[in-house]
PDB file with one MODEL, atoms N, CA, C and O in Angstrom:
MODEL        1
ATOM      1  N   MET A   1       0.838  -1.184   0.000  1.00  0.00           N
ATOM      2  CA  MET A   1       0.000   0.000   0.000  1.00  0.00           C
ATOM      3  C   MET A   1       0.881   1.244   0.000  1.00  0.00           C
ATOM      4  O   MET A   1       1.819   1.337   0.791  1.00  0.00           O
ATOM      5  N   ASP A   2       0.597   2.170  -0.853  1.00  0.00           N
ATOM      6  CA  ASP A   2       1.377   3.401  -0.960  1.00  0.00           C
ATOM      7  C   ASP A   2       0.775   4.458  -0.050  1.00  0.00           C
ATOM      8  O   ASP A   2      -0.441   4.648  -0.042  1.00  0.00           O
ATOM      9  N   ASN A   3       1.618   5.152   0.725  1.00  0.00           N
ATOM     10  CA  ASN A   3       1.132   6.144   1.686  1.00  0.00           C
ATOM     11  C   ASN A   3       1.147   7.563   1.141  1.00  0.00           C
ATOM     12  O   ASN A   3       1.250   8.510   1.921  1.00  0.00           O
ATOM     13  N   LYS A   4       1.049   7.740  -0.168  1.00  0.00           N
ATOM     14  CA  LYS A   4       1.037   9.092  -0.717  1.00  0.00           C
ATOM     15  C   LYS A   4      -0.315   9.732  -0.453  1.00  0.00           C
ATOM     16  O   LYS A   4      -1.360   9.091  -0.560  1.00  0.00           O
ATOM     17  N   HIS A   5      -0.271  10.985  -0.111  1.00  0.00           N
ATOM     18  CA  HIS A   5      -1.494  11.726   0.183  1.00  0.00           C
ATOM     19  C   HIS A   5      -1.339  13.116  -0.400  1.00  0.00           C
ATOM     20  O   HIS A   5      -0.249  13.687  -0.353  1.00  0.00           O
ATOM     21  N   ALA A   6      -2.390  13.661  -0.940  1.00  0.00           N
ATOM     22  CA  ALA A   6      -2.325  14.966  -1.611  1.00  0.00           C
ATOM     23  C   ALA A   6      -1.880  16.090  -0.682  1.00  0.00           C
ATOM     24  O   ALA A   6      -1.275  17.059  -1.140  1.00  0.00           O
ATOM     25  N   LEU A   7      -2.166  15.979   0.607  1.00  0.00           N
ATOM     26  CA  LEU A   7      -1.817  17.055   1.531  1.00  0.00           C
ATOM     27  C   LEU A   7      -0.470  16.860   2.221  1.00  0.00           C
ATOM     28  O   LEU A   7      -0.028  17.738   2.962  1.00  0.00           O
ATOM     29  N   VAL A   8       0.179  15.742   1.994  1.00  0.00           N
ATOM     30  CA  VAL A   8       1.481  15.475   2.620  1.00  0.00           C
ATOM     31  C   VAL A   8       2.576  15.829   1.622  1.00  0.00           C
ATOM     32  O   VAL A   8       2.639  15.236   0.545  1.00  0.00           O
ATOM     33  N   PRO A   9       3.436  16.780   1.957  1.00  0.00           N
ATOM     34  CA  PRO A   9       4.506  17.158   1.029  1.00  0.00           C
ATOM     35  C   PRO A   9       5.565  16.051   0.926  1.00  0.00           C
ATOM     36  O   PRO A   9       5.622  15.150   1.763  1.00  0.00           O
ATOM     37  N   LYS A  10       6.386  16.137  -0.098  1.00  0.00           N
ATOM     38  CA  LYS A  10       7.433  15.153  -0.327  1.00  0.00           C
ATOM     39  C   LYS A  10       8.546  15.323   0.721  1.00  0.00           C
ATOM     40  O   LYS A  10       9.010  16.436   0.970  1.00  0.00           O
ATOM     41  N   HIS A  11       8.960  14.216   1.322  1.00  0.00           N
ATOM     42  CA  HIS A  11      10.041  14.205   2.304  1.00  0.00           C
ATOM     43  C   HIS A  11      11.194  13.379   1.747  1.00  0.00           C
ATOM     44  O   HIS A  11      10.989  12.267   1.260  1.00  0.00           O
ATOM     45  N   THR A  12      12.408  13.926   1.819  1.00  0.00           N
ATOM     46  CA  THR A  12      13.592  13.247   1.310  1.00  0.00           C
ATOM     47  C   THR A  12      14.712  13.363   2.331  1.00  0.00           C
ATOM     48  O   THR A  12      14.992  14.453   2.829  1.00  0.00           O
ATOM     49  N   LYS A  13      15.352  12.243   2.643  1.00  0.00           N
ATOM     50  CA  LYS A  13      16.489  12.268   3.565  1.00  0.00           C
ATOM     51  C   LYS A  13      17.731  12.702   2.798  1.00  0.00           C
ATOM     52  O   LYS A  13      18.023  12.164   1.730  1.00  0.00           O
ATOM     53  N   LEU A  14      18.467  13.678   3.340  1.00  0.00           N
ATOM     54  CA  LEU A  14      19.688  14.154   2.700  1.00  0.00           C
ATOM     55  C   LEU A  14      20.841  13.190   2.980  1.00  0.00           C
ATOM     56  O   LEU A  14      20.911  12.575   4.044  1.00  0.00           O
ATOM     57  N   SER A  15      21.735  13.073   2.013  1.00  0.00           N
ATOM     58  CA  SER A  15      22.963  12.309   2.236  1.00  0.00           C
ATOM     59  C   SER A  15      23.872  13.127   3.148  1.00  0.00           C
ATOM     60  O   SER A  15      23.628  14.314   3.364  1.00  0.00           O
ATOM     61  N   GLU A  16      24.898  12.514   3.674  1.00  0.00           N
ATOM     62  CA  GLU A  16      25.835  13.246   4.539  1.00  0.00           C
ATOM     63  C   GLU A  16      26.483  14.394   3.776  1.00  0.00           C
ATOM     64  O   GLU A  16      26.706  15.464   4.342  1.00  0.00           O
ATOM     65  N   LYS A  17      26.788  14.185   2.496  1.00  0.00           N
ATOM     66  CA  LYS A  17      27.393  15.244   1.682  1.00  0.00           C
ATOM     67  C   LYS A  17      26.411  16.411   1.506  1.00  0.00           C
ATOM     68  O   LYS A  17      26.790  17.573   1.651  1.00  0.00           O
ATOM     69  N   GLU A  18      25.148  16.092   1.194  1.00  0.00           N
ATOM     70  CA  GLU A  18      24.130  17.140   1.026  1.00  0.00           C
ATOM     71  C   GLU A  18      23.902  17.893   2.334  1.00  0.00           C
ATOM     72  O   GLU A  18      23.724  19.111   2.338  1.00  0.00           O
ATOM     73  N   LYS A  19      23.909  17.154   3.442  1.00  0.00           N
ATOM     74  CA  LYS A  19      23.729  17.768   4.761  1.00  0.00           C
ATOM     75  C   LYS A  19      24.870  18.746   5.047  1.00  0.00           C
ATOM     76  O   LYS A  19      24.635  19.869   5.494  1.00  0.00           O
ATOM     77  N   LYS A  20      26.099  18.317   4.789  1.00  0.00           N
ATOM     78  CA  LYS A  20      27.266  19.172   5.026  1.00  0.00           C
ATOM     79  C   LYS A  20      27.195  20.435   4.161  1.00  0.00           C
ATOM     80  O   LYS A  20      27.469  21.535   4.639  1.00  0.00           O
ATOM     81  N   GLU A  21      26.826  20.271   2.885  1.00  0.00           N
ATOM     82  CA  GLU A  21      26.726  21.420   1.977  1.00  0.00           C
ATOM     83  C   GLU A  21      25.646  22.397   2.438  1.00  0.00           C
ATOM     84  O   GLU A  21      25.843  23.610   2.373  1.00  0.00           O
ATOM     85  N   LEU A  22      24.507  21.881   2.902  1.00  0.00           N
ATOM     86  CA  LEU A  22      23.423  22.731   3.400  1.00  0.00           C
ATOM     87  C   LEU A  22      23.883  23.545   4.601  1.00  0.00           C
ATOM     88  O   LEU A  22      23.668  24.756   4.656  1.00  0.00           O
ATOM     89  N   LEU A  23      24.514  22.880   5.559  1.00  0.00           N
ATOM     90  CA  LEU A  23      24.951  23.562   6.776  1.00  0.00           C
ATOM     91  C   LEU A  23      26.016  24.618   6.477  1.00  0.00           C
ATOM     92  O   LEU A  23      26.018  25.691   7.080  1.00  0.00           O
ATOM     93  N   GLU A  24      26.920  24.310   5.542  1.00  0.00           N
ATOM     94  CA  GLU A  24      27.954  25.278   5.165  1.00  0.00           C
ATOM     95  C   GLU A  24      27.346  26.459   4.401  1.00  0.00           C
ATOM     96  O   GLU A  24      27.729  27.609   4.618  1.00  0.00           O
ATOM     97  N   LYS A  25      26.403  26.168   3.514  1.00  0.00           N
ATOM     98  CA  LYS A  25      25.784  27.222   2.701  1.00  0.00           C
ATOM     99  C   LYS A  25      25.118  28.280   3.582  1.00  0.00           C
ATOM    100  O   LYS A  25      25.241  29.476   3.320  1.00  0.00           O
ATOM    101  N   TYR A  26      24.420  27.841   4.614  1.00  0.00           N
ATOM    102  CA  TYR A  26      23.700  28.772   5.468  1.00  0.00           C
ATOM    103  C   TYR A  26      24.441  29.094   6.766  1.00  0.00           C
ATOM    104  O   TYR A  26      23.931  29.824   7.615  1.00  0.00           O
ATOM    105  N   ASN A  27      25.655  28.539   6.912  1.00  0.00           N
ATOM    106  CA  ASN A  27      26.493  28.786   8.089  1.00  0.00           C
ATOM    107  C   ASN A  27      25.707  28.507   9.385  1.00  0.00           C
ATOM    108  O   ASN A  27      25.629  29.344  10.284  1.00  0.00           O
ATOM    109  N   ILE A  28      25.134  27.308   9.441  1.00  0.00           N
ATOM    110  CA  ILE A  28      24.343  26.901  10.598  1.00  0.00           C
ATOM    111  C   ILE A  28      24.807  25.533  11.090  1.00  0.00           C
ATOM    112  O   ILE A  28      25.605  24.860  10.439  1.00  0.00           O
ATOM    113  N   ASP A  29      24.301  25.145  12.227  1.00  0.00           N
ATOM    114  CA  ASP A  29      24.545  23.819  12.791  1.00  0.00           C
ATOM    115  C   ASP A  29      23.231  23.037  12.706  1.00  0.00           C
ATOM    116  O   ASP A  29      22.161  23.633  12.575  1.00  0.00           O
ATOM    117  N   THR A  30      23.309  21.738  12.777  1.00  0.00           N
ATOM    118  CA  THR A  30      22.100  20.906  12.706  1.00  0.00           C
ATOM    119  C   THR A  30      21.075  21.325  13.747  1.00  0.00           C
ATOM    120  O   THR A  30      19.875  21.323  13.471  1.00  0.00           O
ATOM    121  N   LYS A  31      21.536  21.687  14.951  1.00  0.00           N
ATOM    122  CA  LYS A  31      20.600  22.056  16.028  1.00  0.00           C
ATOM    123  C   LYS A  31      19.833  23.340  15.730  1.00  0.00           C
ATOM    124  O   LYS A  31      18.852  23.640  16.410  1.00  0.00           O
ATOM    125  N   ASP A  32      20.263  24.101  14.725  1.00  0.00           N
ATOM    126  CA  ASP A  32      19.560  25.323  14.342  1.00  0.00           C
ATOM    127  C   ASP A  32      18.315  25.047  13.485  1.00  0.00           C
ATOM    128  O   ASP A  32      17.478  25.929  13.298  1.00  0.00           O
ATOM    129  N   LEU A  33      18.203  23.830  12.972  1.00  0.00           N
ATOM    130  CA  LEU A  33      17.064  23.474  12.128  1.00  0.00           C
ATOM    131  C   LEU A  33      15.859  23.088  12.981  1.00  0.00           C
ATOM    132  O   LEU A  33      16.021  22.576  14.089  1.00  0.00           O
ATOM    133  N   PRO A  34      14.665  23.327  12.477  1.00  0.00           N
ATOM    134  CA  PRO A  34      13.464  22.862  13.180  1.00  0.00           C
ATOM    135  C   PRO A  34      13.479  21.334  13.258  1.00  0.00           C
ATOM    136  O   PRO A  34      14.158  20.671  12.473  1.00  0.00           O
ATOM    137  N   ARG A  35      12.732  20.788  14.203  1.00  0.00           N
ATOM    138  CA  ARG A  35      12.748  19.344  14.433  1.00  0.00           C
ATOM    139  C   ARG A  35      11.611  18.625  13.707  1.00  0.00           C
ATOM    140  O   ARG A  35      10.560  19.198  13.420  1.00  0.00           O
ATOM    141  N   ILE A  36      11.865  17.345  13.424  1.00  0.00           N
ATOM    142  CA  ILE A  36      10.828  16.421  12.999  1.00  0.00           C
ATOM    143  C   ILE A  36      11.106  15.134  13.771  1.00  0.00           C
ATOM    144  O   ILE A  36      12.253  14.696  13.854  1.00  0.00           O
ATOM    145  N   PHE A  37      10.081  14.537  14.326  1.00  0.00           N
ATOM    146  CA  PHE A  37      10.283  13.360  15.164  1.00  0.00           C
ATOM    147  C   PHE A  37      10.438  12.093  14.325  1.00  0.00           C
ATOM    148  O   PHE A  37       9.822  11.953  13.268  1.00  0.00           O
ATOM    149  N   MET A  38      11.275  11.170  14.817  1.00  0.00           N
ATOM    150  CA  MET A  38      11.536   9.918  14.118  1.00  0.00           C
ATOM    151  C   MET A  38      10.253   9.132  13.865  1.00  0.00           C
ATOM    152  O   MET A  38      10.160   8.409  12.874  1.00  0.00           O
ATOM    153  N   ASN A  39       9.267   9.264  14.746  1.00  0.00           N
ATOM    154  CA  ASN A  39       8.037   8.500  14.585  1.00  0.00           C
ATOM    155  C   ASN A  39       6.985   9.238  13.748  1.00  0.00           C
ATOM    156  O   ASN A  39       5.838   8.799  13.677  1.00  0.00           O
ATOM    157  N   ASP A  40       7.363  10.351  13.116  1.00  0.00           N
ATOM    158  CA  ASP A  40       6.447  11.079  12.244  1.00  0.00           C
ATOM    159  C   ASP A  40       6.090  10.172  11.057  1.00  0.00           C
ATOM    160  O   ASP A  40       6.989   9.659  10.391  1.00  0.00           O
ATOM    161  N   PRO A  41       4.817   9.969  10.787  1.00  0.00           N
ATOM    162  CA  PRO A  41       4.416   9.074   9.695  1.00  0.00           C
ATOM    163  C   PRO A  41       4.988   9.465   8.326  1.00  0.00           C
ATOM    164  O   PRO A  41       5.181   8.601   7.472  1.00  0.00           O
ATOM    165  N   ALA A  42       5.255  10.737   8.115  1.00  0.00           N
ATOM    166  CA  ALA A  42       5.753  11.196   6.812  1.00  0.00           C
ATOM    167  C   ALA A  42       7.160  10.696   6.507  1.00  0.00           C
ATOM    168  O   ALA A  42       7.546  10.644   5.340  1.00  0.00           O
ATOM    169  N   ILE A  43       7.942  10.324   7.530  1.00  0.00           N
ATOM    170  CA  ILE A  43       9.322   9.893   7.276  1.00  0.00           C
ATOM    171  C   ILE A  43       9.572   8.430   7.648  1.00  0.00           C
ATOM    172  O   ILE A  43      10.723   7.996   7.697  1.00  0.00           O
ATOM    173  N   GLN A  44       8.524   7.677   7.906  1.00  0.00           N
ATOM    174  CA  GLN A  44       8.681   6.295   8.331  1.00  0.00           C
ATOM    175  C   GLN A  44       9.457   5.445   7.322  1.00  0.00           C
ATOM    176  O   GLN A  44      10.236   4.579   7.722  1.00  0.00           O
ATOM    177  N   LYS A  45       9.262   5.672   6.050  1.00  0.00           N
ATOM    178  CA  LYS A  45       9.918   4.851   5.022  1.00  0.00           C
ATOM    179  C   LYS A  45      11.309   5.362   4.638  1.00  0.00           C
ATOM    180  O   LYS A  45      11.954   4.785   3.762  1.00  0.00           O
ATOM    181  N   LEU A  46      11.773   6.424   5.273  1.00  0.00           N
ATOM    182  CA  LEU A  46      13.080   6.999   4.922  1.00  0.00           C
ATOM    183  C   LEU A  46      14.235   6.370   5.697  1.00  0.00           C
ATOM    184  O   LEU A  46      15.395   6.649   5.393  1.00  0.00           O
ATOM    185  N   ASP A  47      13.949   5.536   6.682  1.00  0.00           N
ATOM    186  CA  ASP A  47      14.980   4.948   7.535  1.00  0.00           C
ATOM    187  C   ASP A  47      15.833   6.062   8.155  1.00  0.00           C
ATOM    188  O   ASP A  47      17.059   5.963   8.200  1.00  0.00           O
ATOM    189  N   ALA A  48      15.178   7.107   8.624  1.00  0.00           N
ATOM    190  CA  ALA A  48      15.872   8.259   9.205  1.00  0.00           C
ATOM    191  C   ALA A  48      16.267   7.971  10.645  1.00  0.00           C
ATOM    192  O   ALA A  48      15.523   7.359  11.410  1.00  0.00           O
ATOM    193  N   LYS A  49      17.455   8.431  10.983  1.00  0.00           N
ATOM    194  CA  LYS A  49      17.979   8.275  12.335  1.00  0.00           C
ATOM    195  C   LYS A  49      18.171   9.654  12.958  1.00  0.00           C
ATOM    196  O   LYS A  49      18.206  10.665  12.256  1.00  0.00           O
ATOM    197  N   GLU A  50      18.295   9.681  14.263  1.00  0.00           N
ATOM    198  CA  GLU A  50      18.508  10.947  14.954  1.00  0.00           C
ATOM    199  C   GLU A  50      19.747  11.641  14.392  1.00  0.00           C
ATOM    200  O   GLU A  50      20.800  11.027  14.225  1.00  0.00           O
ATOM    201  N   GLY A  51      19.598  12.928  14.105  1.00  0.00           N
ATOM    202  CA  GLY A  51      20.704  13.701  13.545  1.00  0.00           C
ATOM    203  C   GLY A  51      20.647  13.825  12.032  1.00  0.00           C
ATOM    204  O   GLY A  51      21.343  14.666  11.462  1.00  0.00           O
ATOM    205  N   ASP A  52      19.832  13.004  11.363  1.00  0.00           N
ATOM    206  CA  ASP A  52      19.672  13.134   9.921  1.00  0.00           C
ATOM    207  C   ASP A  52      18.906  14.416   9.609  1.00  0.00           C
ATOM    208  O   ASP A  52      18.243  14.987  10.475  1.00  0.00           O
ATOM    209  N   VAL A  53      19.012  14.855   8.361  1.00  0.00           N
ATOM    210  CA  VAL A  53      18.278  16.039   7.917  1.00  0.00           C
ATOM    211  C   VAL A  53      17.335  15.615   6.803  1.00  0.00           C
ATOM    212  O   VAL A  53      17.723  14.899   5.880  1.00  0.00           O
ATOM    213  N   VAL A  54      16.084  16.069   6.903  1.00  0.00           N
ATOM    214  CA  VAL A  54      15.054  15.738   5.929  1.00  0.00           C
ATOM    215  C   VAL A  54      14.651  17.015   5.199  1.00  0.00           C
ATOM    216  O   VAL A  54      14.386  18.049   5.812  1.00  0.00           O
ATOM    217  N   LYS A  55      14.613  16.914   3.874  1.00  0.00           N
ATOM    218  CA  LYS A  55      14.151  18.039   3.050  1.00  0.00           C
ATOM    219  C   LYS A  55      12.666  17.832   2.778  1.00  0.00           C
ATOM    220  O   LYS A  55      12.251  16.764   2.327  1.00  0.00           O
ATOM    221  N   VAL A  56      11.874  18.860   3.054  1.00  0.00           N
ATOM    222  CA  VAL A  56      10.436  18.823   2.809  1.00  0.00           C
ATOM    223  C   VAL A  56      10.159  19.745   1.630  1.00  0.00           C
ATOM    224  O   VAL A  56      10.439  20.942   1.692  1.00  0.00           O
ATOM    225  N   THR A  57       9.609  19.187   0.556  1.00  0.00           N
ATOM    226  CA  THR A  57       9.327  19.965  -0.648  1.00  0.00           C
ATOM    227  C   THR A  57       7.824  20.124  -0.782  1.00  0.00           C
ATOM    228  O   THR A  57       7.090  19.152  -0.958  1.00  0.00           O
ATOM    229  N   ARG A  58       7.387  21.364  -0.695  1.00  0.00           N
ATOM    230  CA  ARG A  58       5.962  21.674  -0.805  1.00  0.00           C
ATOM    231  C   ARG A  58       5.699  22.405  -2.112  1.00  0.00           C
ATOM    232  O   ARG A  58       6.522  23.198  -2.569  1.00  0.00           O
ATOM    233  N   THR A  59       4.557  22.136  -2.703  1.00  0.00           N
ATOM    234  CA  THR A  59       4.178  22.895  -3.892  1.00  0.00           C
ATOM    235  C   THR A  59       3.581  24.220  -3.454  1.00  0.00           C
ATOM    236  O   THR A  59       2.907  24.313  -2.428  1.00  0.00           O
ATOM    237  N   SER A  60       3.844  25.236  -4.250  1.00  0.00           N
ATOM    238  CA  SER A  60       3.387  26.582  -3.917  1.00  0.00           C
ATOM    239  C   SER A  60       2.808  27.232  -5.167  1.00  0.00           C
ATOM    240  O   SER A  60       3.411  27.140  -6.236  1.00  0.00           O
ATOM    241  N   PRO A  61       1.671  27.878  -5.060  1.00  0.00           N
ATOM    242  CA  PRO A  61       1.083  28.522  -6.247  1.00  0.00           C
ATOM    243  C   PRO A  61       1.929  29.680  -6.779  1.00  0.00           C
ATOM    244  O   PRO A  61       1.850  30.008  -7.963  1.00  0.00           O
ATOM    245  N   THR A  62       2.726  30.294  -5.928  1.00  0.00           N
ATOM    246  CA  THR A  62       3.530  31.435  -6.378  1.00  0.00           C
ATOM    247  C   THR A  62       4.972  31.053  -6.700  1.00  0.00           C
ATOM    248  O   THR A  62       5.529  31.533  -7.687  1.00  0.00           O
ATOM    249  N   ALA A  63       5.580  30.203  -5.888  1.00  0.00           N
ATOM    250  CA  ALA A  63       6.984  29.850  -6.088  1.00  0.00           C
ATOM    251  C   ALA A  63       7.139  28.492  -6.780  1.00  0.00           C
ATOM    252  O   ALA A  63       8.266  28.068  -7.035  1.00  0.00           O
ATOM    253  N   LEU A  64       6.054  27.813  -7.084  1.00  0.00           N
ATOM    254  CA  LEU A  64       6.019  26.467  -7.647  1.00  0.00           C
ATOM    255  C   LEU A  64       6.471  25.413  -6.643  1.00  0.00           C
ATOM    256  O   LEU A  64       5.764  24.432  -6.414  1.00  0.00           O
ATOM    257  N   GLU A  65       7.649  25.609  -6.040  1.00  0.00           N
ATOM    258  CA  GLU A  65       8.150  24.688  -5.021  1.00  0.00           C
ATOM    259  C   GLU A  65       8.835  25.465  -3.912  1.00  0.00           C
ATOM    260  O   GLU A  65       9.552  26.434  -4.166  1.00  0.00           O
ATOM    261  N   SER A  66       8.608  25.032  -2.686  1.00  0.00           N
ATOM    262  CA  SER A  66       9.288  25.600  -1.531  1.00  0.00           C
ATOM    263  C   SER A  66       9.954  24.457  -0.784  1.00  0.00           C
ATOM    264  O   SER A  66       9.347  23.405  -0.584  1.00  0.00           O
ATOM    265  N   MET A  67      11.203  24.660  -0.371  1.00  0.00           N
ATOM    266  CA  MET A  67      11.927  23.625   0.350  1.00  0.00           C
ATOM    267  C   MET A  67      12.208  24.056   1.778  1.00  0.00           C
ATOM    268  O   MET A  67      12.604  25.192   2.040  1.00  0.00           O
ATOM    269  N   PHE A  68      11.998  23.134   2.684  1.00  0.00           N
ATOM    270  CA  PHE A  68      12.241  23.347   4.097  1.00  0.00           C
ATOM    271  C   PHE A  68      13.087  22.187   4.587  1.00  0.00           C
ATOM    272  O   PHE A  68      13.045  21.095   4.021  1.00  0.00           O
ATOM    273  N   TYR A  69      13.843  22.423   5.626  1.00  0.00           N
ATOM    274  CA  TYR A  69      14.731  21.376   6.157  1.00  0.00           C
ATOM    275  C   TYR A  69      14.419  21.163   7.637  1.00  0.00           C
ATOM    276  O   TYR A  69      14.174  22.112   8.382  1.00  0.00           O
ATOM    277  N   ARG A  70      14.433  19.893   8.042  1.00  0.00           N
ATOM    278  CA  ARG A  70      14.157  19.521   9.431  1.00  0.00           C
ATOM    279  C   ARG A  70      15.214  18.534   9.899  1.00  0.00           C
ATOM    280  O   ARG A  70      15.682  17.698   9.127  1.00  0.00           O
ATOM    281  N   ARG A  71      15.587  18.636  11.170  1.00  0.00           N
ATOM    282  CA  ARG A  71      16.506  17.649  11.748  1.00  0.00           C
ATOM    283  C   ARG A  71      15.683  16.589  12.450  1.00  0.00           C
ATOM    284  O   ARG A  71      14.680  16.891  13.096  1.00  0.00           O
ATOM    285  N   VAL A  72      16.109  15.359  12.320  1.00  0.00           N
ATOM    286  CA  VAL A  72      15.381  14.237  12.919  1.00  0.00           C
ATOM    287  C   VAL A  72      15.802  14.101  14.373  1.00  0.00           C
ATOM    288  O   VAL A  72      16.990  14.059  14.690  1.00  0.00           O
ATOM    289  N   VAL A  73      14.792  14.031  15.262  1.00  0.00           N
ATOM    290  CA  VAL A  73      15.045  13.832  16.683  1.00  0.00           C
ATOM    291  C   VAL A  73      14.218  12.648  17.173  1.00  0.00           C
ATOM    292  O   VAL A  73      13.198  12.294  16.582  1.00  0.00           O
ATOM    293  N   ASN A  74      14.676  12.051  18.254  1.00  0.00           N
ATOM    294  CA  ASN A  74      13.965  10.936  18.863  1.00  0.00           C
ATOM    295  C   ASN A  74      12.870  11.481  19.769  1.00  0.00           C
ATOM    296  O   ASN A  74      13.125  12.354  20.599  1.00  0.00           O
ATOM    297  N   ALA A  75      11.680  10.983  19.617  1.00  0.00           N
ATOM    298  CA  ALA A  75      10.536  11.475  20.406  1.00  0.00           C
ATOM    299  C   ALA A  75      10.666  11.095  21.864  1.00  0.00           C
ATOM    300  O   ALA A  75       9.796  11.426  22.668  1.00  0.00           O
TER     301      ALA A  75
ENDMDL
END
């Protein structure tokens, strides 16, 4: 069964290289990112672990796509 839903934006786990590039680009640390819990249904299939970074891609009528980043934490 596929868990895609029209109201749930796309979630993608970043690789370590992508995570490092993101943090360097914005000159931030992982703890500066908003949190998403490991037990969040939207990331269950990503095999995300604490400390990983998840990119959330939402569709937008004005910008077409908006990207947000969340750090995975243990609930």
